[in-house]
PyMOL Python script that loads the backbone (N, CA, C, O; Angstrom):
from pymol import cmd

cmd.read_pdbstr("""\
ATOM      1  N   UNK A   1       4.744  13.139 -25.936  1.00  0.00           N
ATOM      2  CA  UNK A   1       3.444  12.819 -25.403  1.00  0.00           C
ATOM      3  C   UNK A   1       3.513  11.632 -24.445  1.00  0.00           C
ATOM      4  O   UNK A   1       2.786  11.593 -23.452  1.00  0.00           O
ATOM      5  N   UNK A   2       4.379  10.667 -24.736  1.00  0.00           N
ATOM      6  CA  UNK A   2       4.479   9.505 -23.861  1.00  0.00           C
ATOM      7  C   UNK A   2       5.018   9.866 -22.485  1.00  0.00           C
ATOM      8  O   UNK A   2       4.613   9.271 -21.486  1.00  0.00           O
ATOM      9  N   UNK A   3       5.923  10.833 -22.422  1.00  0.00           N
ATOM     10  CA  UNK A   3       6.496  11.185 -21.128  1.00  0.00           C
ATOM     11  C   UNK A   3       5.451  11.819 -20.222  1.00  0.00           C
ATOM     12  O   UNK A   3       5.467  11.607 -19.009  1.00  0.00           O
ATOM     13  N   UNK A   4       4.545  12.593 -20.803  1.00  0.00           N
ATOM     14  CA  UNK A   4       3.505  13.195 -19.972  1.00  0.00           C
ATOM     15  C   UNK A   4       2.572  12.134 -19.405  1.00  0.00           C
ATOM     16  O   UNK A   4       2.234  12.176 -18.222  1.00  0.00           O
ATOM     17  N   UNK A   5       2.155  11.195 -20.226  1.00  0.00           N
ATOM     18  CA  UNK A   5       1.239  10.179 -19.725  1.00  0.00           C
ATOM     19  C   UNK A   5       1.933   9.260 -18.729  1.00  0.00           C
ATOM     20  O   UNK A   5       1.319   8.832 -17.752  1.00  0.00           O
ATOM     21  N   UNK A   6       3.205   8.951 -18.965  1.00  0.00           N
ATOM     22  CA  UNK A   6       3.903   8.092 -18.007  1.00  0.00           C
ATOM     23  C   UNK A   6       4.143   8.829 -16.693  1.00  0.00           C
ATOM     24  O   UNK A   6       4.112   8.221 -15.623  1.00  0.00           O
ATOM     25  N   UNK A   7       4.382  10.148 -16.774  1.00  0.00           N
ATOM     26  CA  UNK A   7       4.555  10.918 -15.539  1.00  0.00           C
ATOM     27  C   UNK A   7       3.253  10.990 -14.752  1.00  0.00           C
ATOM     28  O   UNK A   7       3.263  10.856 -13.529  1.00  0.00           O
ATOM     29  N   UNK A   8       2.143  11.197 -15.433  1.00  0.00           N
ATOM     30  CA  UNK A   8       0.870  11.262 -14.715  1.00  0.00           C
ATOM     31  C   UNK A   8       0.499   9.895 -14.152  1.00  0.00           C
ATOM     32  O   UNK A   8      -0.071   9.803 -13.064  1.00  0.00           O
ATOM     33  N   UNK A   9       0.822   8.826 -14.895  1.00  0.00           N
ATOM     34  CA  UNK A   9       0.553   7.486 -14.390  1.00  0.00           C
ATOM     35  C   UNK A   9       1.411   7.195 -13.167  1.00  0.00           C
ATOM     36  O   UNK A   9       0.931   6.640 -12.178  1.00  0.00           O
ATOM     37  N   UNK A  10       2.681   7.572 -13.239  1.00  0.00           N
ATOM     38  CA  UNK A  10       3.582   7.364 -12.114  1.00  0.00           C
ATOM     39  C   UNK A  10       3.138   8.182 -10.908  1.00  0.00           C
ATOM     40  O   UNK A  10       3.173   7.686  -9.782  1.00  0.00           O
ATOM     41  N   UNK A  11       2.722   9.425 -11.125  1.00  0.00           N
ATOM     42  CA  UNK A  11       2.278  10.253 -10.003  1.00  0.00           C
ATOM     43  C   UNK A  11       0.982   9.718  -9.395  1.00  0.00           C
ATOM     44  O   UNK A  11       0.767   9.853  -8.191  1.00  0.00           O
ATOM     45  N   UNK A  12       0.124   9.118 -10.206  1.00  0.00           N
ATOM     46  CA  UNK A  12      -1.085   8.527  -9.628  1.00  0.00           C
ATOM     47  C   UNK A  12      -0.743   7.297  -8.795  1.00  0.00           C
ATOM     48  O   UNK A  12      -1.379   7.050  -7.770  1.00  0.00           O
ATOM     49  N   UNK A  13       0.269   6.510  -9.228  1.00  0.00           N
ATOM     50  CA  UNK A  13       0.721   5.375  -8.411  1.00  0.00           C
ATOM     51  C   UNK A  13       1.295   5.854  -7.085  1.00  0.00           C
ATOM     52  O   UNK A  13       1.021   5.269  -6.038  1.00  0.00           O
ATOM     53  N   UNK A  14       2.084   6.910  -7.130  1.00  0.00           N
ATOM     54  CA  UNK A  14       2.667   7.461  -5.902  1.00  0.00           C
ATOM     55  C   UNK A  14       1.568   7.989  -4.988  1.00  0.00           C
ATOM     56  O   UNK A  14       1.613   7.776  -3.777  1.00  0.00           O
ATOM     57  N   UNK A  15       0.583   8.675  -5.557  1.00  0.00           N
ATOM     58  CA  UNK A  15      -0.527   9.193  -4.753  1.00  0.00           C
ATOM     59  C   UNK A  15      -1.283   8.062  -4.069  1.00  0.00           C
ATOM     60  O   UNK A  15      -1.574   8.143  -2.876  1.00  0.00           O
ATOM     61  N   UNK A  16      -1.603   7.003  -4.820  1.00  0.00           N
ATOM     62  CA  UNK A  16      -2.314   5.861  -4.235  1.00  0.00           C
ATOM     63  C   UNK A  16      -1.500   5.218  -3.122  1.00  0.00           C
ATOM     64  O   UNK A  16      -2.028   4.894  -2.058  1.00  0.00           O
ATOM     65  N   UNK A  17      -0.209   5.036  -3.378  1.00  0.00           N
ATOM     66  CA  UNK A  17       0.650   4.411  -2.380  1.00  0.00           C
ATOM     67  C   UNK A  17       0.697   5.246  -1.106  1.00  0.00           C
ATOM     68  O   UNK A  17       0.577   4.705  -0.006  1.00  0.00           O
ATOM     69  N   UNK A  18       0.871   6.559  -1.245  1.00  0.00           N
ATOM     70  CA  UNK A  18       0.965   7.419  -0.064  1.00  0.00           C
ATOM     71  C   UNK A  18      -0.348   7.467   0.710  1.00  0.00           C
ATOM     72  O   UNK A  18      -0.342   7.480   1.941  1.00  0.00           O
ATOM     73  N   UNK A  19      -1.465   7.492   0.003  1.00  0.00           N
ATOM     74  CA  UNK A  19      -2.751   7.489   0.703  1.00  0.00           C
ATOM     75  C   UNK A  19      -2.926   6.190   1.478  1.00  0.00           C
ATOM     76  O   UNK A  19      -3.374   6.208   2.625  1.00  0.00           O
ATOM     77  N   UNK A  20      -2.579   5.067   0.864  1.00  0.00           N
ATOM     78  CA  UNK A  20      -2.715   3.774   1.553  1.00  0.00           C
ATOM     79  C   UNK A  20      -1.703   3.629   2.678  1.00  0.00           C
ATOM     80  O   UNK A  20      -1.972   2.945   3.665  1.00  0.00           O
ATOM     81  N   UNK A  21      -0.553   4.258   2.545  1.00  0.00           N
ATOM     82  CA  UNK A  21       0.490   4.118   3.554  1.00  0.00           C
ATOM     83  C   UNK A  21       0.269   5.054   4.739  1.00  0.00           C
ATOM     84  O   UNK A  21       0.415   4.639   5.889  1.00  0.00           O
ATOM     85  N   UNK A  22      -0.080   6.308   4.473  1.00  0.00           N
ATOM     86  CA  UNK A  22      -0.191   7.303   5.545  1.00  0.00           C
ATOM     87  C   UNK A  22      -1.547   7.234   6.241  1.00  0.00           C
ATOM     88  O   UNK A  22      -1.617   7.235   7.470  1.00  0.00           O
ATOM     89  N   UNK A  23      -2.617   7.173   5.463  1.00  0.00           N
ATOM     90  CA  UNK A  23      -3.970   7.153   6.036  1.00  0.00           C
ATOM     91  C   UNK A  23      -4.675   5.898   5.514  1.00  0.00           C
ATOM     92  O   UNK A  23      -5.400   5.969   4.522  1.00  0.00           O
ATOM     93  N   UNK A  24      -4.472   4.754   6.168  1.00  0.00           N
ATOM     94  CA  UNK A  24      -4.968   3.495   5.599  1.00  0.00           C
ATOM     95  C   UNK A  24      -6.486   3.385   5.504  1.00  0.00           C
ATOM     96  O   UNK A  24      -6.987   2.705   4.609  1.00  0.00           O
ATOM     97  N   UNK A  25      -7.222   4.022   6.384  1.00  0.00           N
ATOM     98  CA  UNK A  25      -8.686   3.921   6.318  1.00  0.00           C
ATOM     99  C   UNK A  25      -9.208   4.650   5.083  1.00  0.00           C
ATOM    100  O   UNK A  25     -10.068   4.129   4.373  1.00  0.00           O
ATOM    101  N   UNK A  26      -8.702   5.834   4.828  1.00  0.00           N
ATOM    102  CA  UNK A  26      -9.093   6.565   3.623  1.00  0.00           C
ATOM    103  C   UNK A  26      -8.587   5.832   2.385  1.00  0.00           C
ATOM    104  O   UNK A  26      -9.251   5.826   1.348  1.00  0.00           O
ATOM    105  N   UNK A  27      -7.414   5.216   2.493  1.00  0.00           N
ATOM    106  CA  UNK A  27      -6.889   4.418   1.388  1.00  0.00           C
ATOM    107  C   UNK A  27      -7.790   3.241   1.054  1.00  0.00           C
ATOM    108  O   UNK A  27      -8.005   2.938  -0.120  1.00  0.00           O
ATOM    109  N   UNK A  28      -8.320   2.570   2.079  1.00  0.00           N
ATOM    110  CA  UNK A  28      -9.247   1.460   1.834  1.00  0.00           C
ATOM    111  C   UNK A  28     -10.522   1.938   1.140  1.00  0.00           C
ATOM    112  O   UNK A  28     -11.018   1.282   0.224  1.00  0.00           O
ATOM    113  N   UNK A  29     -11.045   3.073   1.576  1.00  0.00           N
ATOM    114  CA  UNK A  29     -12.237   3.632   0.930  1.00  0.00           C
ATOM    115  C   UNK A  29     -11.931   3.978  -0.522  1.00  0.00           C
ATOM    116  O   UNK A  29     -12.739   3.706  -1.410  1.00  0.00           O
ATOM    117  N   UNK A  30     -10.770   4.575  -0.764  1.00  0.00           N
ATOM    118  CA  UNK A  30     -10.351   4.946  -2.120  1.00  0.00           C
ATOM    119  C   UNK A  30     -10.193   3.703  -3.001  1.00  0.00           C
ATOM    120  O   UNK A  30     -10.545   3.724  -4.180  1.00  0.00           O
ATOM    121  N   UNK A  31      -9.666   2.632  -2.427  1.00  0.00           N
ATOM    122  CA  UNK A  31      -9.504   1.383  -3.179  1.00  0.00           C
ATOM    123  C   UNK A  31     -10.868   0.812  -3.559  1.00  0.00           C
ATOM    124  O   UNK A  31     -11.076   0.422  -4.708  1.00  0.00           O
ATOM    125  N   UNK A  32     -11.792   0.760  -2.611  1.00  0.00           N
ATOM    126  CA  UNK A  32     -13.088   0.156  -2.894  1.00  0.00           C
ATOM    127  C   UNK A  32     -13.936   1.011  -3.832  1.00  0.00           C
ATOM    128  O   UNK A  32     -14.780   0.477  -4.551  1.00  0.00           O
ATOM    129  N   UNK A  33     -13.728   2.314  -3.837  1.00  0.00           N
ATOM    130  CA  UNK A  33     -14.455   3.164  -4.774  1.00  0.00           C
ATOM    131  C   UNK A  33     -13.951   2.943  -6.203  1.00  0.00           C
ATOM    132  O   UNK A  33     -14.743   2.925  -7.146  1.00  0.00           O
ATOM    133  N   UNK A  34     -12.641   2.777  -6.363  1.00  0.00           N
ATOM    134  CA  UNK A  34     -12.046   2.668  -7.698  1.00  0.00           C
ATOM    135  C   UNK A  34     -11.684   1.243  -8.102  1.00  0.00           C
ATOM    136  O   UNK A  34     -10.887   1.062  -9.022  1.00  0.00           O
ATOM    137  N   UNK A  35     -12.228   0.250  -7.461  1.00  0.00           N
ATOM    138  CA  UNK A  35     -11.789  -1.123  -7.721  1.00  0.00           C
ATOM    139  C   UNK A  35     -12.152  -1.622  -9.115  1.00  0.00           C
ATOM    140  O   UNK A  35     -11.493  -2.535  -9.611  1.00  0.00           O
ATOM    141  N   UNK A  36     -13.146  -1.078  -9.755  1.00  0.00           N
ATOM    142  CA  UNK A  36     -13.513  -1.532 -11.097  1.00  0.00           C
ATOM    143  C   UNK A  36     -12.610  -0.934 -12.176  1.00  0.00           C
ATOM    144  O   UNK A  36     -12.564  -1.448 -13.293  1.00  0.00           O
ATOM    145  N   UNK A  37     -11.902   0.133 -11.858  1.00  0.00           N
ATOM    146  CA  UNK A  37     -11.028   0.793 -12.834  1.00  0.00           C
ATOM    147  C   UNK A  37      -9.626   0.200 -12.866  1.00  0.00           C
ATOM    148  O   UNK A  37      -8.909   0.374 -13.851  1.00  0.00           O
ATOM    149  N   UNK A  38      -9.228  -0.489 -11.820  1.00  0.00           N
ATOM    150  CA  UNK A  38      -7.854  -0.978 -11.695  1.00  0.00           C
ATOM    151  C   UNK A  38      -7.785  -2.464 -11.974  1.00  0.00           C
ATOM    152  O   UNK A  38      -8.797  -3.164 -11.973  1.00  0.00           O
ATOM    153  N   UNK A  39      -6.565  -2.934 -12.215  1.00  0.00           N
ATOM    154  CA  UNK A  39      -6.362  -4.372 -12.405  1.00  0.00           C
ATOM    155  C   UNK A  39      -6.374  -5.073 -11.044  1.00  0.00           C
ATOM    156  O   UNK A  39      -6.261  -4.434  -9.998  1.00  0.00           O
ATOM    157  N   UNK A  40      -6.510  -6.379 -11.083  1.00  0.00           N
ATOM    158  CA  UNK A  40      -6.548  -7.170  -9.839  1.00  0.00           C
ATOM    159  C   UNK A  40      -5.238  -7.064  -9.071  1.00  0.00           C
ATOM    160  O   UNK A  40      -5.242  -7.028  -7.841  1.00  0.00           O
ATOM    161  N   UNK A  41      -4.114  -7.013  -9.788  1.00  0.00           N
ATOM    162  CA  UNK A  41      -2.820  -6.916  -9.108  1.00  0.00           C
ATOM    163  C   UNK A  41      -2.666  -5.577  -8.393  1.00  0.00           C
ATOM    164  O   UNK A  41      -2.132  -5.523  -7.285  1.00  0.00           O
ATOM    165  N   UNK A  42      -3.128  -4.497  -9.020  1.00  0.00           N
ATOM    166  CA  UNK A  42      -3.059  -3.190  -8.361  1.00  0.00           C
ATOM    167  C   UNK A  42      -3.934  -3.161  -7.113  1.00  0.00           C
ATOM    168  O   UNK A  42      -3.522  -2.658  -6.068  1.00  0.00           O
ATOM    169  N   UNK A  43      -5.132  -3.696  -7.228  1.00  0.00           N
ATOM    170  CA  UNK A  43      -6.033  -3.730  -6.073  1.00  0.00           C
ATOM    171  C   UNK A  43      -5.412  -4.536  -4.939  1.00  0.00           C
ATOM    172  O   UNK A  43      -5.453  -4.122  -3.781  1.00  0.00           O
ATOM    173  N   UNK A  44      -4.838  -5.684  -5.275  1.00  0.00           N
ATOM    174  CA  UNK A  44      -4.217  -6.532  -4.256  1.00  0.00           C
ATOM    175  C   UNK A  44      -3.047  -5.832  -3.591  1.00  0.00           C
ATOM    176  O   UNK A  44      -2.892  -5.898  -2.372  1.00  0.00           O
ATOM    177  N   UNK A  45      -2.225  -5.163  -4.384  1.00  0.00           N
ATOM    178  CA  UNK A  45      -1.059  -4.472  -3.834  1.00  0.00           C
ATOM    179  C   UNK A  45      -1.471  -3.349  -2.890  1.00  0.00           C
ATOM    180  O   UNK A  45      -0.933  -3.237  -1.788  1.00  0.00           O
ATOM    181  N   UNK A  46      -2.412  -2.522  -3.309  1.00  0.00           N
ATOM    182  CA  UNK A  46      -2.820  -1.406  -2.457  1.00  0.00           C
ATOM    183  C   UNK A  46      -3.604  -1.881  -1.228  1.00  0.00           C
ATOM    184  O   UNK A  46      -3.511  -1.273  -0.162  1.00  0.00           O
ATOM    185  N   UNK A  47      -4.369  -2.957  -1.373  1.00  0.00           N
ATOM    186  CA  UNK A  47      -5.020  -3.541  -0.196  1.00  0.00           C
ATOM    187  C   UNK A  47      -3.992  -4.074   0.789  1.00  0.00           C
ATOM    188  O   UNK A  47      -4.156  -3.935   2.002  1.00  0.00           O
ATOM    189  N   UNK A  48      -2.944  -4.679   0.275  1.00  0.00           N
ATOM    190  CA  UNK A  48      -1.873  -5.191   1.123  1.00  0.00           C
ATOM    191  C   UNK A  48      -1.236  -4.066   1.930  1.00  0.00           C
ATOM    192  O   UNK A  48      -1.031  -4.201   3.137  1.00  0.00           O
ATOM    193  N   UNK A  49      -0.928  -2.973   1.274  1.00  0.00           N
ATOM    194  CA  UNK A  49      -0.310  -1.835   1.963  1.00  0.00           C
ATOM    195  C   UNK A  49      -1.270  -1.245   2.986  1.00  0.00           C
ATOM    196  O   UNK A  49      -0.894  -1.000   4.132  1.00  0.00           O
ATOM    197  N   UNK A  50      -2.512  -1.018   2.566  1.00  0.00           N
ATOM    198  CA  UNK A  50      -3.478  -0.381   3.462  1.00  0.00           C
ATOM    199  C   UNK A  50      -3.791  -1.257   4.676  1.00  0.00           C
ATOM    200  O   UNK A  50      -3.889  -0.749   5.793  1.00  0.00           O
ATOM    201  N   UNK A  51      -3.946  -2.550   4.473  1.00  0.00           N
ATOM    202  CA  UNK A  51      -4.290  -3.426   5.594  1.00  0.00           C
ATOM    203  C   UNK A  51      -3.130  -3.618   6.560  1.00  0.00           C
ATOM    204  O   UNK A  51      -3.348  -3.683   7.770  1.00  0.00           O
ATOM    205  N   UNK A  52      -1.903  -3.710   6.058  1.00  0.00           N
ATOM    206  CA  UNK A  52      -0.776  -3.845   6.984  1.00  0.00           C
ATOM    207  C   UNK A  52      -0.587  -2.574   7.795  1.00  0.00           C
ATOM    208  O   UNK A  52      -0.260  -2.643   8.980  1.00  0.00           O
ATOM    209  N   UNK A  53      -0.784  -1.425   7.184  1.00  0.00           N
ATOM    210  CA  UNK A  53      -0.650  -0.188   7.951  1.00  0.00           C
ATOM    211  C   UNK A  53      -1.848   0.056   8.858  1.00  0.00           C
ATOM    212  O   UNK A  53      -1.713   0.708   9.893  1.00  0.00           O
ATOM    213  N   UNK A  54      -3.008  -0.453   8.488  1.00  0.00           N
ATOM    214  CA  UNK A  54      -4.152  -0.378   9.392  1.00  0.00           C
ATOM    215  C   UNK A  54      -3.910  -1.236  10.628  1.00  0.00           C
ATOM    216  O   UNK A  54      -4.279  -0.850  11.737  1.00  0.00           O
ATOM    217  N   UNK A  55      -3.295  -2.393  10.440  1.00  0.00           N
ATOM    218  CA  UNK A  55      -2.979  -3.222  11.609  1.00  0.00           C
ATOM    219  C   UNK A  55      -1.954  -2.534  12.504  1.00  0.00           C
ATOM    220  O   UNK A  55      -2.016  -2.661  13.727  1.00  0.00           O
ATOM    221  N   UNK A  56      -1.013  -1.808  11.907  1.00  0.00           N
ATOM    222  CA  UNK A  56      -0.064  -1.032  12.715  1.00  0.00           C
ATOM    223  C   UNK A  56      -0.784   0.070  13.485  1.00  0.00           C
ATOM    224  O   UNK A  56      -0.495   0.300  14.659  1.00  0.00           O
ATOM    225  N   UNK A  57      -1.711   0.745  12.834  1.00  0.00           N
ATOM    226  CA  UNK A  57      -2.466   1.803  13.500  1.00  0.00           C
ATOM    227  C   UNK A  57      -3.263   1.245  14.676  1.00  0.00           C
ATOM    228  O   UNK A  57      -3.292   1.851  15.748  1.00  0.00           O
ATOM    229  N   UNK A  58      -3.898   0.111  14.486  1.00  0.00           N
ATOM    230  CA  UNK A  58      -4.667  -0.510  15.571  1.00  0.00           C
ATOM    231  C   UNK A  58      -3.753  -0.943  16.703  1.00  0.00           C
ATOM    232  O   UNK A  58      -4.086  -0.763  17.874  1.00  0.00           O
ATOM    233  N   UNK A  59      -2.600  -1.513  16.363  1.00  0.00           N
ATOM    234  CA  UNK A  59      -1.647  -1.943  17.389  1.00  0.00           C
ATOM    235  C   UNK A  59      -1.160  -0.766  18.216  1.00  0.00           C
ATOM    236  O   UNK A  59      -1.115  -0.845  19.443  1.00  0.00           O
ATOM    237  N   UNK A  60      -0.798   0.316  17.559  1.00  0.00           N
ATOM    238  CA  UNK A  60      -0.283   1.487  18.274  1.00  0.00           C
ATOM    239  C   UNK A  60      -1.380   2.145  19.100  1.00  0.00           C
ATOM    240  O   UNK A  60      -1.124   2.607  20.212  1.00  0.00           O
ATOM    241  N   UNK A  61      -2.588   2.194  18.573  1.00  0.00           N
ATOM    242  CA  UNK A  61      -3.672   2.868  19.275  1.00  0.00           C
ATOM    243  C   UNK A  61      -4.122   2.107  20.518  1.00  0.00           C
ATOM    244  O   UNK A  61      -4.311   2.708  21.576  1.00  0.00           O
ATOM    245  N   UNK A  62      -4.293   0.809  20.405  1.00  0.00           N
ATOM    246  CA  UNK A  62      -4.913   0.061  21.489  1.00  0.00           C
ATOM    247  C   UNK A  62      -3.956  -0.746  22.353  1.00  0.00           C
ATOM    248  O   UNK A  62      -4.251  -0.975  23.525  1.00  0.00           O
ATOM    249  N   UNK A  63      -2.834  -1.181  21.826  1.00  0.00           N
ATOM    250  CA  UNK A  63      -1.994  -2.103  22.583  1.00  0.00           C
ATOM    251  C   UNK A  63      -0.726  -1.469  23.131  1.00  0.00           C
ATOM    252  O   UNK A  63      -0.578  -1.344  24.347  1.00  0.00           O
ATOM    253  N   UNK A  64       0.180  -1.071  22.269  1.00  0.00           N
ATOM    254  CA  UNK A  64       1.463  -0.581  22.751  1.00  0.00           C
ATOM    255  C   UNK A  64       2.052   0.431  21.778  1.00  0.00           C
ATOM    256  O   UNK A  64       1.688   0.485  20.603  1.00  0.00           O
ATOM    257  N   UNK A  65       2.958   1.220  22.299  1.00  0.00           N
ATOM    258  CA  UNK A  65       3.694   2.156  21.461  1.00  0.00           C
ATOM    259  C   UNK A  65       5.186   1.887  21.557  1.00  0.00           C
ATOM    260  O   UNK A  65       6.006   2.794  21.424  1.00  0.00           O
ATOM    261  N   UNK A  66       5.515   0.651  21.786  1.00  0.00           N
ATOM    262  CA  UNK A  66       6.905   0.258  21.920  1.00  0.00           C
ATOM    263  C   UNK A  66       7.625   0.421  20.579  1.00  0.00           C
ATOM    264  O   UNK A  66       7.102   0.048  19.529  1.00  0.00           O
ATOM    265  N   UNK A  67       8.816   0.977  20.633  1.00  0.00           N
ATOM    266  CA  UNK A  67       9.587   1.263  19.425  1.00  0.00           C
ATOM    267  C   UNK A  67       9.896  -0.005  18.645  1.00  0.00           C
ATOM    268  O   UNK A  67       9.809  -0.011  17.417  1.00  0.00           O
ATOM    269  N   UNK A  68      10.254  -1.070  19.337  1.00  0.00           N
ATOM    270  CA  UNK A  68      10.674  -2.292  18.653  1.00  0.00           C
ATOM    271  C   UNK A  68       9.511  -2.975  17.953  1.00  0.00           C
ATOM    272  O   UNK A  68       9.690  -3.546  16.877  1.00  0.00           O
ATOM    273  N   UNK A  69       8.346  -2.930  18.531  1.00  0.00           N
ATOM    274  CA  UNK A  69       7.182  -3.539  17.885  1.00  0.00           C
ATOM    275  C   UNK A  69       6.833  -2.787  16.610  1.00  0.00           C
ATOM    276  O   UNK A  69       6.522  -3.397  15.587  1.00  0.00           O
ATOM    277  N   UNK A  70       6.885  -1.471  16.674  1.00  0.00           N
ATOM    278  CA  UNK A  70       6.600  -0.669  15.490  1.00  0.00           C
ATOM    279  C   UNK A  70       7.667  -0.891  14.421  1.00  0.00           C
ATOM    280  O   UNK A  70       7.349  -0.988  13.236  1.00  0.00           O
ATOM    281  N   UNK A  71       8.921  -0.969  14.833  1.00  0.00           N
ATOM    282  CA  UNK A  71      10.007  -1.197  13.873  1.00  0.00           C
ATOM    283  C   UNK A  71       9.887  -2.560  13.207  1.00  0.00           C
ATOM    284  O   UNK A  71      10.058  -2.678  11.994  1.00  0.00           O
ATOM    285  N   UNK A  72       9.595  -3.583  13.989  1.00  0.00           N
ATOM    286  CA  UNK A  72       9.438  -4.930  13.426  1.00  0.00           C
ATOM    287  C   UNK A  72       8.230  -4.984  12.496  1.00  0.00           C
ATOM    288  O   UNK A  72       8.279  -5.629  11.449  1.00  0.00           O
ATOM    289  N   UNK A  73       7.163  -4.316  12.871  1.00  0.00           N
ATOM    290  CA  UNK A  73       5.970  -4.290  12.028  1.00  0.00           C
ATOM    291  C   UNK A  73       6.266  -3.609  10.699  1.00  0.00           C
ATOM    292  O   UNK A  73       5.860  -4.105   9.648  1.00  0.00           O
ATOM    293  N   UNK A  74       6.963  -2.484  10.730  1.00  0.00           N
ATOM    294  CA  UNK A  74       7.314  -1.797   9.489  1.00  0.00           C
ATOM    295  C   UNK A  74       8.250  -2.638   8.633  1.00  0.00           C
ATOM    296  O   UNK A  74       8.133  -2.637   7.407  1.00  0.00           O
ATOM    297  N   UNK A  75       9.165  -3.346   9.252  1.00  0.00           N
ATOM    298  CA  UNK A  75      10.070  -4.222   8.514  1.00  0.00           C
ATOM    299  C   UNK A  75       9.298  -5.360   7.843  1.00  0.00           C
ATOM    300  O   UNK A  75       9.562  -5.689   6.687  1.00  0.00           O
ATOM    301  N   UNK A  76       8.357  -5.953   8.553  1.00  0.00           N
ATOM    302  CA  UNK A  76       7.536  -7.017   7.971  1.00  0.00           C
ATOM    303  C   UNK A  76       6.701  -6.482   6.812  1.00  0.00           C
ATOM    304  O   UNK A  76       6.575  -7.140   5.779  1.00  0.00           O
ATOM    305  N   UNK A  77       6.135  -5.299   6.980  1.00  0.00           N
ATOM    306  CA  UNK A  77       5.357  -4.669   5.911  1.00  0.00           C
ATOM    307  C   UNK A  77       6.228  -4.429   4.684  1.00  0.00           C
ATOM    308  O   UNK A  77       5.800  -4.683   3.558  1.00  0.00           O
ATOM    309  N   UNK A  78       7.434  -3.948   4.895  1.00  0.00           N
ATOM    310  CA  UNK A  78       8.361  -3.693   3.796  1.00  0.00           C
ATOM    311  C   UNK A  78       8.715  -4.989   3.073  1.00  0.00           C
ATOM    312  O   UNK A  78       8.739  -5.022   1.843  1.00  0.00           O
ATOM    313  N   UNK A  79       8.987  -6.041   3.810  1.00  0.00           N
ATOM    314  CA  UNK A  79       9.348  -7.327   3.207  1.00  0.00           C
ATOM    315  C   UNK A  79       8.178  -7.895   2.407  1.00  0.00           C
ATOM    316  O   UNK A  79       8.374  -8.414   1.309  1.00  0.00           O
ATOM    317  N   UNK A  80       6.974  -7.801   2.946  1.00  0.00           N
ATOM    318  CA  UNK A  80       5.796  -8.302   2.238  1.00  0.00           C
ATOM    319  C   UNK A  80       5.597  -7.548   0.927  1.00  0.00           C
ATOM    320  O   UNK A  80       5.317  -8.159  -0.104  1.00  0.00           O
ATOM    321  N   UNK A  81       5.739  -6.230   0.961  1.00  0.00           N
ATOM    322  CA  UNK A  81       5.569  -5.432  -0.259  1.00  0.00           C
ATOM    323  C   UNK A  81       6.636  -5.763  -1.293  1.00  0.00           C
ATOM    324  O   UNK A  81       6.332  -5.867  -2.482  1.00  0.00           O
ATOM    325  N   UNK A  82       7.884  -5.930  -0.859  1.00  0.00           N
ATOM    326  CA  UNK A  82       8.962  -6.258  -1.794  1.00  0.00           C
ATOM    327  C   UNK A  82       8.733  -7.632  -2.419  1.00  0.00           C
ATOM    328  O   UNK A  82       8.915  -7.797  -3.625  1.00  0.00           O
ATOM    329  N   UNK A  83       8.342  -8.606  -1.624  1.00  0.00           N
ATOM    330  CA  UNK A  83       8.079  -9.949  -2.157  1.00  0.00           C
ATOM    331  C   UNK A  83       6.928  -9.911  -3.156  1.00  0.00           C
ATOM    332  O   UNK A  83       6.985 -10.570  -4.194  1.00  0.00           O
ATOM    333  N   UNK A  84       5.886  -9.144  -2.850  1.00  0.00           N
ATOM    334  CA  UNK A  84       4.755  -9.043  -3.764  1.00  0.00           C
ATOM    335  C   UNK A  84       5.176  -8.403  -5.081  1.00  0.00           C
ATOM    336  O   UNK A  84       4.784  -8.872  -6.149  1.00  0.00           O
ATOM    337  N   UNK A  85       5.967  -7.342  -5.017  1.00  0.00           N
ATOM    338  CA  UNK A  85       6.429  -6.671  -6.234  1.00  0.00           C
ATOM    339  C   UNK A  85       7.305  -7.603  -7.060  1.00  0.00           C
ATOM    340  O   UNK A  85       7.170  -7.656  -8.282  1.00  0.00           O
ATOM    341  N   UNK A  86       8.198  -8.335  -6.410  1.00  0.00           N
ATOM    342  CA  UNK A  86       9.063  -9.258  -7.146  1.00  0.00           C
ATOM    343  C   UNK A  86       8.261 -10.384  -7.797  1.00  0.00           C
ATOM    344  O   UNK A  86       8.547 -10.769  -8.930  1.00  0.00           O
ATOM    345  N   UNK A  87       7.279 -10.905  -7.104  1.00  0.00           N
ATOM    346  CA  UNK A  87       6.433 -11.952  -7.690  1.00  0.00           C
ATOM    347  C   UNK A  87       5.609 -11.408  -8.852  1.00  0.00           C
ATOM    348  O   UNK A  87       5.381 -12.104  -9.841  1.00  0.00           O
ATOM    349  N   UNK A  88       5.167 -10.166  -8.727  1.00  0.00           N
ATOM    350  CA  UNK A  88       4.392  -9.547  -9.791  1.00  0.00           C
ATOM    351  C   UNK A  88       5.253  -9.351 -11.035  1.00  0.00           C
ATOM    352  O   UNK A  88       4.780  -9.560 -12.152  1.00  0.00           O
ATOM    353  N   UNK A  89       6.500  -8.956 -10.857  1.00  0.00           N
ATOM    354  CA  UNK A  89       7.396  -8.777 -12.003  1.00  0.00           C
ATOM    355  C   UNK A  89       7.740 -10.104 -12.659  1.00  0.00           C
ATOM    356  O   UNK A  89       7.871 -10.173 -13.881  1.00  0.00           O
ATOM    357  N   UNK A  90       7.885 -11.146 -11.876  1.00  0.00           N
ATOM    358  CA  UNK A  90       8.192 -12.463 -12.448  1.00  0.00           C
ATOM    359  C   UNK A  90       7.036 -13.002 -13.272  1.00  0.00           C
ATOM    360  O   UNK A  90       7.249 -13.671 -14.283  1.00  0.00           O
ATOM    361  N   UNK A  91       5.822 -12.716 -12.848  1.00  0.00           N
ATOM    362  CA  UNK A  91       4.662 -13.256 -13.554  1.00  0.00           C
ATOM    363  C   UNK A  91       4.434 -12.577 -14.900  1.00  0.00           C
ATOM    364  O   UNK A  91       3.747 -13.130 -15.759  1.00  0.00           O
ATOM    365  N   UNK A  92       4.996 -11.392 -15.098  1.00  0.00           N
ATOM    366  CA  UNK A  92       4.823 -10.696 -16.384  1.00  0.00           C
ATOM    367  C   UNK A  92       5.750 -11.202 -17.393  1.00  0.00           C
ATOM    368  O   UNK A  92       5.743 -10.731 -18.530  1.00  0.00           O
TER     369      UNK A  92
END
""", "prot")
cmd.dss("prot")
cmd.show_as("cartoon", "prot")
cmd.util.cbc("prot")
cmd.orient("prot")
């Protein structure tokens, strides 16, 4: 029974992450609709992902589509997420 609940919990985390990563505007709406059900750390993490990818979307749409800017932005987003996850694990 534990494996089923952990699998569904893990799949819901993956679903939230992908929604916030691929479609950040819908991810933000999803976060604000479900913010009372989640912990503060989960809300902060998904907001972090959604907002950094929303800034990438705005940059690509209005300013430039240069490969290096997009690559640097994705690298910064990755580093921010890793640092947040490591800090979250240390606090537990």
